[in-house]
C-alpha positions in Angstrom: 161.3 153.0 156.3 164.1 155.3 155.1 163.0 158.0 157.6 163.3 155.5 160.4 166.8 154.5 159.3 167.9 158.2 159.2 166.5 158.7 162.6 168.5 155.8 163.9 171.6 157.0 162.1 171.3 160.4 163.7 170.8 158.9 167.2 167.2 160.1 167.6 165.9 156.5 167.8 167.8 153.4 169.1 168.8 150.7 166.6 167.4 147.2 166.8 170.9 145.8 167.3 174.3 147.3 168.1 177.4 145.4 167.0 180.3 146.3 169.3 183.9 145.3 169.6 184.7 145.0 165.9 187.2 146.6 163.6 185.3 148.3 160.8 187.0 149.1 157.5 186.5 152.6 156.1 186.9 152.4 152.4 187.1 156.2 152.3 190.1 156.6 154.7 191.5 153.0 154.3 191.6 152.8 158.1 190.2 150.2 160.6 187.8 152.0 162.9 186.8 151.0 166.4 183.1 152.0 166.2 179.7 150.6 167.0 177.6 149.4 164.1 173.9 150.3 164.2 171.5 147.7 162.6 167.8 148.4 162.0 165.4 146.3 160.0 168.3 144.1 159.0 170.2 147.0 157.5 173.4 148.7 158.6 172.3 152.3 159.2 175.1 153.9 161.1 178.7 153.8 162.5 179.6 155.5 165.7 178.6 155.3 169.3 175.1 153.7 169.7 173.0 152.1 172.4 170.1 149.8 171.8 168.0 147.0 173.3 170.2 144.3 171.9 174.0 144.3 171.7 176.3 141.7 170.1 180.0 141.8 171.0 182.1 140.8 168.0 185.2 140.3 170.0 187.7 142.0 167.6 186.2 140.6 164.4 186.9 142.5 161.2 183.8 143.9 159.4 184.0 145.1 155.8 181.4 146.3 153.3 180.4 143.9 150.5 183.0 143.7 147.8 182.3 144.2 144.1 184.0 142.0 141.5 184.6 144.5 138.7 185.0 142.0 135.9 183.8 138.4 135.9 182.8 135.9 133.2 180.0 134.0 134.9 179.6 131.6 132.0 183.3 130.6 132.3 182.7 129.4 135.8 180.3 126.8 134.4 177.9 127.6 137.3 174.4 128.8 137.3 174.0 132.3 138.8 172.6 130.9 142.1 175.5 128.4 142.4 178.0 131.2 141.7 176.4 133.3 144.4 176.6 130.5 146.9 180.3 130.2 146.1 181.3 133.9 146.3 179.0 135.6 148.8 180.5 133.8 151.9 183.9 135.3 150.9 182.5 138.9 150.8 181.6 139.4 147.2 178.1 140.9 147.1 178.0 142.2 143.5 179.6 141.6 140.2 180.0 143.4 136.9 179.4 140.5 134.4 181.0 140.4 131.0 179.1 137.6 129.2 181.4 137.4 126.1 180.9 133.7 125.6 177.1 133.8 125.4 177.0 135.6 122.1 
């Protein structure tokens, strides 16, 4: 599967879906980029100029990578992990570094 993703990223194979018309955040340059987003097998595999069988115009929406909360006390939220995830994922947090100090 990774070989296919690389082929799509290089432009050798068209992606399943091309997201167009969005502003994409580059966390490396801290710039908003006007680029297409190539999606294959449900994964973002490339940024740049792509053409594919299905296109979705995002009409100026902002796209960012998932955010990592670098320090969280899950137990202090009084939520189970799945409940916590349902609360934070819609706001862009896709990973956490948990400090379970109250469990000990």
